[in-house]
N, C-alpha and C positions, 0 to 999 in steps of 0.2 A: 275831553272824554278820557278819564282815567281808567274806568272799568265799565264792563257791561254785565247785565244780569240777563241770562237767557233761560227761558222756560221750556219745558216739554212742549213740543209743537206738532201740529199735523201739517204736512207739506202740500202745497197746491202745485198743479201741473200748469206751468205757463212758459212763455218764451222770453228769453233774456238776451241782452247784449253784453259781451265781456269787455273789460279794459283791453286795450291793444297790447301787443307783445313788447315787454320791456327789453328783451334780447334784441329784437329787430330795431326797436326805438333807439337804444344806445348806439348801435352800429351805424344806422343810417344817419343819425344826427352828427356823429363825428365825421363820417365820410363826406357829408355835405359841407361840413366846416373846413375841410381840407381842399375843397375845390377853389378855383379862382372865379367862378361864376355863381350866380344865385340859383339855389335849389328850392324845391317845395316838398314838404312832407305832409300828407293827409293823415289824421288821426294819430298823431304822436301821443303816447301815453301821458297822462297827467298824474304823476306820482312823485314822491320825494327823490327817488333815485334819478329820474329823468331831469327833474328841476336842478338837482345837484350838478349833473353833467352840463346842463345849459349855463349854469352860473359859472362853472369853471371855464367853459369855452368863451363866455363873455370877457373873463379876465385875460383871455388869450387873443382878444381883439374881434371875435365873432359877434355879430348882432342878429337879432331875431324880430320878426313881426308875426303877431298872432291874429288871424282873421277867421273866426268860427273854428272849424276843425282843421284849418290849413296853417301850417307854420312855414314861414319863408325864412331861409337861412342866407345871411349876407356874410360871406367869409372874408376875413381880413386878418389872417393869422399873423400875430406879432407878439413875441414874448418879451416882456419887459424884465429887466434884471430884478432879481429878488421878489418876483411875483409869488403870491401865496394862493394855493388852490385848496379849498376846503371840501373834501370828498365826504364829510359826515359819515354815513354808514355804508356808502356804496363802494364795494370791492370792484365792481366793473369800472366805475369812473376812475379809480386809482390805478388799477392795473392796465387799462387801456391807454391812459394818458401819459404814463411814465415814459414809454419808448418814444412817444411823439415829441415831448419836450426835450428829449435827449438829442434830437436832430440838431438843435441849436446849441449855443455855448454859453447860455445864461444860467445862473443859479435859480432853480425853482424849488419852492418849499411846498410839500404836500402836508396837509393835516386832516384829522378826522377824529371820530370817536375813539375812545379807549379800545373798544372791541375791535374796530377796523384795524387799528395799528398793531393789534396783537395777532392778526391773521398773517400767515407766512408770506414772505416776499423773497424767498430763497432763490428763485430763478434769477431775479434781477441782481441780487447780492452776488451770486456766482458770476453772472455776465460782467458786472462791474469790475471784478478782479480780473477776468480773462480779457476783456476788451478795453480795459483801462479808461473807463469813464467814472465820474464821481458819484457815489451812492452812499449815503449815510443815514441810518435808521436809528432814531432815538425813541424814548417812550411816548413822546408827544408829536413827533414830526418825522418826515422823510425829506432829505435834501438830495437833489440830483443836479448834475451838470454835465453836459455833453462837450464836444459832439461825439456821437457814436459813429463808428466807421462801418462801411459795407464789408461783408466777409461771410465766413461760415459760422453759423450759430448752432450750438448743440444744447438742446433743452430737454429736461426730464418731463416726459408727458404724463406722469402718474400723479402730479400735484394739483394742477388746475389748468383748464383749457383757457382761462382768461389771459394767462401769460403769452400763449400762442397767439391769441387774437391781438394783443397789444403789439407784438412783434410784426404780425402780418399787416397791421395798419400802417406801421412806420417804415418798414424796410423798403417798400417800393419807392419811397421819397429820397433815399440816399443816393449819392453820386455814382456808386458802382453796384454791380450785381451781387446778390446775396444768396445763400442757401440756408435754410432752416431745417435741421435734422432733429427729429423727435426720437428720443431714447425711451424704451419702455413702452408700455401700453398707454395709448393716448386716452385719457378719461374724457367723458362728455364730448364725444366726437361730434354730436349733432350741433353743438354750439360753434365749433370750428366751421362746419358746413354753412351755418347761418352767416358767419363772417365772410366766407368765400362768396356767398350769394350777394352780399351787399358790396363787396369789393368789385365783383363783375358788373353790378349795376353802375358802379362809379368809373367803369372803364379800366380798372386795374387788372393786369395780367399776371397770373401766378400758375405755374405748372407744378403737378404733384405726382410722385411716384412712391407708393408705399409710405415710408416714414420721412420722406424728403420733399420739402417745398423749394422750388427754384423760382427766385423772385428778381426779375430784371430791375435795375435801378433807373433813376432819372425819369420815373413816370410821373404823370400828372392826373390828379383826381378830376373827373368830369362831373359837371352839374347834372342833376336828374330830378325827376318827378317820381314820387314814391307814395304808396299807401300802405300803412302798417296794418298787418293782419291781427285778428283776435288772439288773446293770450291763453294758451292751454295751462300754464302754471296757475293762473287764477281760476280757470274753469274746473280745474281738478278738484277744488273744494266743493263746488256745487254739484259736480258729477257724483262725488262721494256722498253728499248729502241726499241726493235723489236715490242713490243706491241703497243707502241705509234705511230710507223710508219706503223703499219698493215703489218709487215713482219714476216716471219718464221725464226727461229734461230736454228742452229744445233750446239751443243757443245759436243765434243767427249769424254771427260774424267769425266763425272759425273755419280755417282752411283744412279740408278733409285730406289734403295731401301734404300737410305741414312738415317741415323739417325740425320743428321744435321738439326738444327732448321729452318735454312733459306731455306730448301727444300720446305717450305710452300709457297714460292714465286709463284710457279706453280699453287697452289690451289687459291691463292688470285687473280692471273691474270685471271684464268678461271672463277672466281666469277664475274668479271666485263667485261667479253667478249662482253656484249652488250653496253659497254661504258656508263653505268648508275652508278650513285653514289651508294656506298655501305657502309657497316660497317666493320671495321677492328679491330680485337682484337690482340693487340701486346704483350700479357702477356708472351708468350713463345718464342717470336722472336722479341725483341726490335730493333735489328740491321736493320730490314726491315722497320723501321719507316720512315727514310728520303726518300727512294726511293718510298714507297707506298704513301707518302704525295705528292711527285712529280707527281706520276701517277694520283692521285685523283684530282689534279688541272686541269686535262684535261678530267674529266668525267662530264657527264651531271647531275647537281644537287649538293647537299651538302653530302659529305661523313663524316662518324662519326668514329673517332678513340677512342678506350677505352684501359685502362691499359697502359698508356703512361708515367707515372711518373718517371720510371727508365731511360728514355731518357735524363733526366736532369743531370745525373751523368755519362755521357760518356766523350769522348775526348772534347766535348763541351756540353752546354746545348742545345741538339738537337731540343727540342721543340721551344725554343726561336730563335734558328738559322734559322729553317725553316720558322717560322712565319715572321721574318725580311726579309728574302730573297724572299719569295713568295710575300710579300707586294710590294717589288720593282718591281716584275714582274706583278703586278696588280691583284694578287690573294688574296682573303680574307681568313684568318685562324683565327678562334676564339678558345681560349684555356681556359679550365676549370682546376680543380684540378688534374683530372686524365683522361681527355678526350679532344678531339679537334674536330673541324668541319671545313672542307675545301670545299668551293664552287668553282666548276670548272668555268673557263673562259679563255678569249684570253690572251695570254702572251704579255707583253709590250716589245718592241724591244729596243736595244741599252742601255742595263743596265750594270752596274758594280756591281758584286756580291761578297760577302765575303764568303770564304770557311771555316771561323771560326776555322782554324787550325785543321780541322776534315776531315779525309779521306772520310767518308760516306756522309758528307754534300757536299764536292767537287764533288764526283761522281753523286750523285742525281741531283745537279744543272747542271752538264755537260749534263746529259741526257735531261733535260728540255730545255737547250740552243739550242739543235739541231732543235727545233721546232720554234724558233724565230730568228730575225736578229741580228747579231753582239753583242754578249754577252761576257763580260770579267769576268772571275772568278779569284779572288785573292787568293793566298795561295794555288795554285794548287799542290805544291810539297807534300802536306799532303797525297797524294795517296801512297807514299813510304811505309807507315805503313802496307798496306795490299795488294795493287795491283799496283806495280810499273809500269807495262806495260799497264795500263788502257787506256791512250791516244793513245798508239800505236795500241791497239786493236780497239779503236773507228775509227782510220784512216783506218784500214783494212775494217771496215764495211761502209766506204764511208763518214765518218764525216770529215768536214774541220776544222782542229784544228791548231792554230798557237801558239807556246810556246813563251812567252815573259819574258825577265829578267832572 
């Protein structure tokens, strides 16, 4: 599926099930792989990123058995010298596994797409100099070699919470106690809360006071049984679709008390229920950027987005991607250093849009395309990264979608 053609559609009111949470899926899968006993996970997401993490874990000695919705994890962590871990497009896979392989003293090569390797790894580069472990980044690969030693780690919290998660997964396994100090405002705090949830599930003890994590060493991951909850990041697109068509949407498998960052989609849509432009702060939920930008294009007036700069370092430069595609649709988007303004308007029909090789751009544009005539979206297969059944679910909701190529 190279592209899709989406026609102006009337949405039906039905009940759907979402894919399960990629955030909880990654973390629970890795935690189970670090135990010495067998764990089981129900409803592990079936998407490219999770498959990438599983493939890397297999290279590290872990094996899996799939029976229906249950994944059984057989941990046998063993790093062979010069092992190559291909992270494809998954930033979570890369940033979560780097500290874990640094526990050993073997050279490990990470590789991935050009875009993945362009994304910043500055936290690990700084720690390599300070903690004296080997870290070399080239245009095509990253090479690392431990061992990393327990101690005091100081990390800039303003770049990405994925670095924090990687260290929180690894530091309990070191021989001595460690402290992890976060400098600056911690972005995407909810993702760190998810990490702490999964670590607690696996019997790992971490204490926290303000910006300091105290992590006892010599800990052991315990086996567990776990069921992954539904994914608000995926649901956000369908909630937005229902909002734009003034329909109700029932989703069966979402946790009403979820710690997922994109749970905020419900509050944002409530905020604009009067269809008037508003202000959106993306500090803790950057993945909602594309779909909220799509929604704002259909609000009366000019909406203001703040704390958007991290969107430039995702699977695409999501700020520029949305600006380019909204312009094709006749919508004006003005961009500043860390803010953007979008003025609502009528969508231009018969456009060919680019998905920019980015699952969230493809899905955001697909939602908008249901409001105008005959829109083609190129690169639609990018949805495989997180929501492989997205177009099938759109069809269930009454959207006319034709897959091409």
